[in-house]
Backbone as CSV, one residue per row, in Angstrom:
resi,resn,N_x,N_y,N_z,CA_x,CA_y,CA_z,C_x,C_y,C_z
1,MET,101.450,108.413,109.304,100.456,109.309,108.437,101.285,109.759,107.435
2,ILE,100.765,109.424,106.109,101.117,110.159,104.701,100.236,110.960,104.234
3,SER,100.302,112.205,104.310,99.004,113.077,104.015,99.019,112.984,102.370
4,VAL,97.797,112.718,101.715,97.469,112.839,100.478,96.460,113.934,100.323
5,LYS,96.018,114.643,99.385,95.062,115.550,98.998,94.569,115.474,98.038
6,PHE,93.622,115.224,97.792,92.569,114.955,96.561,92.037,116.394,96.424
7,VAL,91.782,116.602,95.130,90.732,117.817,94.627,90.171,117.684,93.750
8,GLN,88.923,117.230,93.607,87.755,116.925,92.291,87.848,118.254,91.642
9,THR,88.174,117.967,90.221,88.309,118.741,89.339,86.666,118.937,88.765
10,ASP,85.834,118.354,88.319,85.161,117.970,87.698,83.946,118.454,88.449
11,MET,84.032,118.113,89.539,82.939,118.112,90.529,82.754,119.316,91.885
12,MET,83.460,119.998,91.613,83.891,121.619,92.379,83.066,121.268,93.925
13,ILE,83.134,120.236,94.959,83.444,119.869,95.941,83.792,120.949,97.113
14,LYS,83.665,121.628,97.633,84.501,122.360,98.536,84.728,121.919,99.665
15,GLY,86.084,121.724,100.364,86.787,120.805,101.250,86.727,119.640,101.410
16,LYS,86.887,119.640,99.967,87.244,117.447,99.904,88.175,117.077,99.802
17,GLN,88.957,116.224,100.618,90.160,116.120,100.631,90.524,114.071,100.684
18,ALA,91.332,114.107,100.406,91.874,112.115,100.993,93.346,112.299,101.604
19,SER,93.273,111.330,102.716,94.708,111.204,103.197,94.689,109.852,103.185
20,LEU,95.851,109.540,103.163,96.626,108.300,103.167,96.880,107.929,104.784
21,LYS,96.365,106.851,105.774,96.377,106.712,107.042,96.905,105.258,107.261
22,ASP,97.179,104.546,107.888,97.036,103.305,107.981,96.987,102.282,106.832
23,LYS,97.468,102.275,106.208,97.386,101.659,104.820,95.345,101.881,104.290
24,LYS,94.973,103.484,104.860,93.290,103.330,104.236,93.835,104.544,104.138
25,ILE,92.531,104.994,102.534,92.592,106.149,101.825,91.274,106.653,102.969
26,ILE,91.739,108.065,103.445,90.751,108.423,104.561,90.214,109.959,103.468
27,VAL,88.774,109.570,103.108,87.600,110.999,101.961,87.209,111.229,102.624
28,GLU,87.409,112.938,102.968,86.644,113.896,103.490,86.141,114.924,102.735
29,PHE,84.983,115.157,102.649,84.569,116.379,102.029,83.035,117.423,102.510
30,SER,82.897,118.212,102.546,81.923,118.899,103.258,80.525,119.079,102.375
31,PHE,79.407,119.409,103.157,78.448,119.718,102.163,78.334,120.865,101.847
32,PRO,78.166,121.012,100.693,77.897,122.533,99.871,76.522,123.196,100.480
33,LYS,76.161,124.340,100.117,75.316,125.388,100.794,74.454,125.334,99.135
34,ASP,75.109,125.410,97.900,74.463,125.583,97.135,73.531,124.487,96.015
35,ILE,72.717,124.388,95.237,72.085,123.660,94.691,72.652,122.744,93.845
36,GLU,73.749,123.451,92.986,74.657,122.440,91.760,75.643,122.312,93.132
37,GLY,76.118,122.477,93.776,77.243,122.046,94.891,76.017,120.080,95.422
38,LYS,75.360,120.181,95.659,74.433,119.378,96.363,74.550,117.977,95.429
39,ARG,73.899,118.490,94.332,73.740,117.569,93.214,75.186,116.842,93.148
40,ASN,76.511,117.785,92.910,77.846,117.220,92.928,78.086,116.323,93.830
41,PHE,78.100,116.560,95.278,77.902,116.198,96.336,77.243,114.873,96.585
42,ALA,76.284,114.528,95.918,75.239,113.481,95.876,76.282,112.569,94.746
43,GLU,76.535,113.316,93.652,77.276,111.978,92.964,78.596,111.941,93.364
44,ALA,79.395,112.304,93.897,80.415,112.341,94.350,79.868,111.251,95.493
45,LEU,79.427,111.020,96.439,79.096,110.306,97.498,78.617,108.935,96.913
46,MET,77.915,109.065,95.973,77.617,107.711,95.634,78.367,106.721,94.759
47,LYS,79.863,107.699,94.352,80.758,107.156,93.396,81.472,106.365,94.722
48,VAL,81.669,107.175,95.934,82.206,106.878,97.272,82.087,105.542,97.565
49,LYS,80.513,105.784,97.506,79.689,104.428,97.696,80.359,102.971,97.115
50,THR,80.678,102.836,96.117,81.141,102.138,95.100,82.765,101.577,95.147
51,LEU,83.672,102.180,96.114,84.860,101.475,96.588,84.846,100.641,97.458
52,SER,85.442,99.770,96.960,85.776,98.264,97.874,86.154,98.859,99.809
53,SER,85.746,98.187,100.079,86.043,97.789,101.707,86.000,99.361,102.374
54,ARG,84.910,99.759,101.646,84.759,101.706,102.526,83.754,101.562,103.403
55,ARG,83.605,102.389,104.378,83.096,102.732,105.376,82.906,103.819,105.968
56,PHE,81.921,104.716,106.425,81.727,105.767,106.850,82.151,105.713,108.318
57,ILE,83.038,106.562,108.814,83.122,106.803,110.240,82.947,107.944,110.580
58,LYS,81.441,107.749,111.685,80.677,108.402,111.917,81.124,109.744,113.016
59,GLU,82.031,109.257,113.753,82.509,110.543,114.928,83.503,111.174,114.226
60,LYS,84.580,110.555,113.076,85.216,111.751,112.494,84.233,112.380,111.286
61,ARG,83.695,112.051,110.820,82.978,112.615,109.742,83.680,112.251,108.561
62,HIS,84.265,111.051,108.283,84.708,111.055,107.070,84.819,109.483,106.641
63,TRP,85.211,109.215,105.130,85.053,107.415,104.828,86.524,107.154,104.876
64,ALA,86.520,105.672,105.603,87.780,104.872,105.130,87.493,103.897,104.578
65,VAL,88.665,104.224,103.021,88.832,103.123,102.102,90.154,102.320,101.999
66,VAL,89.835,101.053,101.656,91.263,100.150,101.738,91.825,100.963,100.623
67,LEU,93.531,100.808,101.059,94.571,101.389,100.024,94.453,99.996,98.806
68,ASN,94.217,100.207,97.705,94.227,99.177,96.932,94.403,99.619,95.283
69,LEU,94.742,99.026,94.327,94.900,99.556,93.074,93.519,99.972,92.262
70,GLY,92.364,99.057,92.706,91.431,99.287,91.972,90.655,100.511,92.401
71,ASN,90.602,100.820,94.000,89.960,101.869,94.470,90.877,103.204,93.893
72,VAL,92.140,103.314,93.951,92.935,104.245,93.581,92.618,104.548,92.017
73,GLU,92.533,103.550,90.813,92.168,103.932,89.499,90.753,104.048,89.355
74,LYS,89.698,103.862,90.494,88.784,104.218,90.175,88.876,105.958,90.073
75,LEU,89.271,106.511,91.101,89.762,107.669,91.994,90.348,108.739,91.153
76,LYS,91.433,107.362,90.042,91.759,109.019,89.052,91.048,108.947,87.826
77,GLU,89.801,108.127,87.413,88.842,107.814,86.483,88.288,109.274,86.806
78,TRP,87.663,109.161,87.760,86.994,110.043,88.162,87.402,111.675,89.063
79,ASN,88.491,111.620,88.081,89.430,113.462,88.044,89.947,113.381,89.355
80,PHE,89.960,113.073,90.195,90.875,113.224,91.537,92.347,113.986,91.114
81,LYS,92.590,114.855,91.597,93.897,115.415,91.789,94.895,114.827,92.414
82,PHE,95.989,113.687,92.141,96.476,113.302,93.068,97.600,113.800,93.625
83,SER,97.753,113.895,95.086,99.231,114.791,95.637,100.456,113.645,94.854
84,SER,101.493,113.815,95.120,103.016,113.746,94.389,102.781,112.531,95.490
85,THR,102.373,112.183,96.343,103.074,110.818,97.117,102.215,109.779,96.952
86,LEU,100.359,109.933,96.528,99.881,108.622,96.221,100.148,108.768,95.073
87,ASP,100.100,109.641,94.287,100.721,109.420,92.400,102.461,107.920,92.586
88,GLY,103.018,108.532,93.507,104.507,108.069,93.443,104.042,106.512,93.997
89,TRP,103.050,106.163,94.982,102.424,104.987,94.908,101.204,104.051,93.896
90,TYR,100.886,104.882,92.797,100.070,104.342,92.282,101.386,104.241,90.834
91,ASN,102.144,105.187,90.229,103.545,104.697,89.599,104.113,103.360,89.946
92,ASP,104.155,103.217,91.118,104.873,102.376,91.820,104.680,100.972,91.294
93,PHE,102.860,101.158,91.022,102.403,99.607,90.220,102.323,99.965,88.902
94,LEU,102.237,100.811,88.245,102.246,100.917,86.775,103.632,100.653,86.134
95,ASN,104.505,100.735,87.123,106.053,100.235,86.777,106.680,98.946,86.830
96,MET,105.526,98.078,87.494,105.540,96.628,87.538,106.196,96.279,86.046
97,ASP,105.505,96.611,85.144,105.460,96.383,83.987,107.078,96.510,83.187
98,ASN,107.477,97.549,83.465,108.690,97.738,83.193,109.943,97.224,83.979
99,VAL,109.349,96.681,85.343,110.218,95.571,85.984,110.015,94.640,85.092
100,LYS,109.498,94.019,85.465,109.160,92.478,84.548,109.994,92.222,83.101
101,ASN,110.099,92.816,82.704,111.063,92.819,81.503,112.283,92.703,81.754
102,LYS,112.552,93.129,83.072,114.099,93.507,83.461,114.916,92.087,84.144
103,ILE,113.746,91.329,84.665,113.921,90.134,85.722,114.551,89.329,85.476
104,ASP,115.540,88.677,85.497,116.026,87.401,84.857,117.347,86.942,85.827
105,ILE,117.312,85.349,85.878,118.321,85.064,86.797,119.508,84.207,86.047
106,PRO,120.529,85.091,85.208,121.390,84.094,83.965,122.238,83.002,84.623
107,LYS,122.681,82.897,85.467,123.787,82.377,86.106,123.179,81.044,86.323
108,MET,121.519,80.700,86.267,121.157,79.487,87.265,120.495,79.056,85.875
109,GLY,120.279,79.966,84.904,119.567,79.221,83.452,118.440,79.313,83.557
110,LEU,117.485,79.671,83.906,116.345,79.681,84.597,115.019,80.363,83.948
111,GLU,113.856,79.881,83.348,113.212,81.237,82.731,111.803,81.497,83.745
112,LEU,111.561,82.234,84.336,110.243,82.691,85.820,109.293,82.553,84.692
113,TYR,108.380,81.607,85.447,107.027,81.852,85.184,106.416,83.115,84.960
114,PRO,105.598,83.942,84.006,104.601,85.099,84.375,103.997,85.407,85.292
115,PHE,103.569,84.782,86.306,103.080,84.744,88.079,104.110,84.870,88.790
116,GLN,105.605,84.268,88.087,106.715,84.826,89.285,107.430,86.022,88.847
117,ARG,107.338,86.498,87.789,107.378,87.706,87.298,106.557,88.917,87.988
118,ASP,105.263,88.159,87.899,104.461,89.042,88.642,105.254,89.469,90.110
119,GLY,105.109,88.411,91.185,105.478,88.425,92.265,106.835,88.997,92.333
120,VAL,107.705,88.656,91.842,109.219,89.793,91.897,109.091,91.298,91.611
121,ALA,108.481,91.778,90.497,107.728,93.184,90.336,107.033,94.136,91.427
122,TYR,106.302,92.935,92.375,105.514,93.336,93.263,106.733,93.596,94.311
123,VAL,107.554,92.373,94.551,108.505,93.007,95.800,109.174,94.011,95.299
124,VAL,109.845,94.425,94.177,110.646,95.427,93.678,109.533,96.849,94.117
125,SER,108.233,96.722,93.726,107.526,97.635,93.832,107.367,98.261,95.333
126,ARG,107.294,97.177,96.104,107.279,97.634,97.431,108.949,97.894,98.233
127,LYS,109.773,97.917,97.377,110.947,98.374,97.619,111.670,96.863,99.084
128,GLY,111.076,96.137,98.473,112.038,94.438,99.051,110.663,94.235,100.402
129,ARG,109.937,94.802,100.943,109.497,94.779,102.085,108.198,94.315,101.835
130,ALA,107.929,93.099,101.477,107.036,92.075,100.970,106.490,90.897,101.668
131,LEU,106.037,90.213,101.267,105.829,88.983,101.279,105.416,87.792,100.419
132,ILE,105.627,86.502,99.970,105.608,85.998,99.119,104.825,85.023,99.683
133,ALA,103.459,84.690,99.554,102.689,83.736,100.438,102.144,82.625,99.315
134,ASP,102.697,82.144,98.341,102.572,81.409,96.869,101.860,80.049,97.736
135,SER,101.266,79.179,97.236,101.484,77.504,97.968,102.481,76.977,97.658
136,MET,102.893,76.267,98.248,104.402,75.125,98.060,104.352,74.845,96.835
137,GLY,105.307,75.009,96.170,105.765,73.848,95.188,105.720,75.454,93.897
138,LEU,104.970,76.549,94.010,105.056,77.441,93.055,106.260,78.708,92.871
139,GLY,107.608,78.045,93.800,108.775,78.647,93.060,108.947,79.826,94.304
140,LYS,108.494,80.384,95.515,109.185,80.722,96.255,110.291,81.749,96.664
141,THR,111.411,80.299,96.607,112.671,80.550,96.830,113.265,81.055,95.502
142,ILE,112.348,80.445,94.089,113.479,81.160,93.110,112.734,82.907,92.749
143,GLN,111.817,83.224,93.290,111.358,84.164,93.251,112.172,85.143,94.130
144,ALA,112.561,84.541,95.042,113.395,85.762,96.387,114.756,85.707,95.281
145,ILE,115.222,84.260,95.062,116.708,84.897,94.477,116.500,85.662,93.142
146,ALA,115.519,85.835,92.091,115.413,86.900,90.988,115.285,88.076,91.638
147,TRP,114.865,88.384,92.882,114.828,89.470,93.486,116.420,89.795,94.035
148,LEU,117.130,89.184,94.517,118.422,89.374,94.601,119.206,89.759,93.322
149,ARG,118.863,88.818,92.943,119.324,89.233,91.503,119.256,90.288,90.953
150,TYR,118.092,91.007,90.606,117.587,91.780,90.398,118.148,93.195,91.203
151,GLN,118.358,92.933,92.048,119.282,94.257,93.216,120.324,94.157,93.130
152,GLU,121.276,93.511,93.011,122.326,93.336,92.345,122.789,94.058,91.097
153,LYS,122.012,93.692,89.893,122.009,93.912,88.709,121.757,95.790,88.679
154,GLN,120.564,96.258,89.402,120.263,97.360,89.568,120.956,98.639,90.140
155,LYS,121.295,98.253,91.657,122.196,98.606,92.691,123.272,98.517,92.979
156,GLY,123.912,97.098,91.957,125.010,96.689,92.443,125.198,95.893,93.727
157,GLU,124.063,95.533,94.489,124.069,95.595,96.134,123.013,94.527,96.262
158,SER,123.362,93.830,97.108,122.297,92.730,97.891,121.766,92.901,98.903
159,PRO,120.776,92.768,99.755,120.243,92.859,100.915,121.343,91.980,102.031
160,LEU,120.768,92.612,102.959,122.098,91.895,104.467,121.176,90.294,104.528
161,CYS,119.489,90.569,104.905,119.070,89.324,105.193,117.940,89.161,104.168
162,LEU,117.384,87.979,104.359,116.626,87.423,103.532,116.375,85.940,103.933
163,SER,114.575,86.511,104.284,114.277,85.022,104.928,113.590,84.070,104.235
164,ILE,113.495,83.435,104.145,112.680,82.153,103.500,111.917,81.450,104.412
165,PHE,110.879,81.230,104.668,110.094,79.703,105.911,109.497,78.442,104.151
């Protein structure tokens, strides 16, 4: 379990936090006692209800939200303060544009299509732990080779095992 705390700066809800567990964002906050806090609580609750694939876990009294870029960007937009762990996860996705510009396979003389660059950047952002599930004929093998070249160029090493189905 990776613990990630969120503190809403503009809503001032006491005890409001979120954590990452099993690739889900766990959002918890307590009901405030004052009137202004109740209004802010209702506003925050309505926002949480707009997140994709969210559900309230009654027994544990928290919201489970799927970890994806859209949900994280909404939380960022709503001025949630992210922990360093969630910030790192988010920055990995933002860094994909920088990675795309560095991907090349010079020894083969081929140019990757934009969607292939996106695929390689995603694998890089996941530190090599990803599955490329494009349809047949779209270049999964060339993406894997591009990722190997990127690793070799960046770190001077290649992984020991690469599996292509």
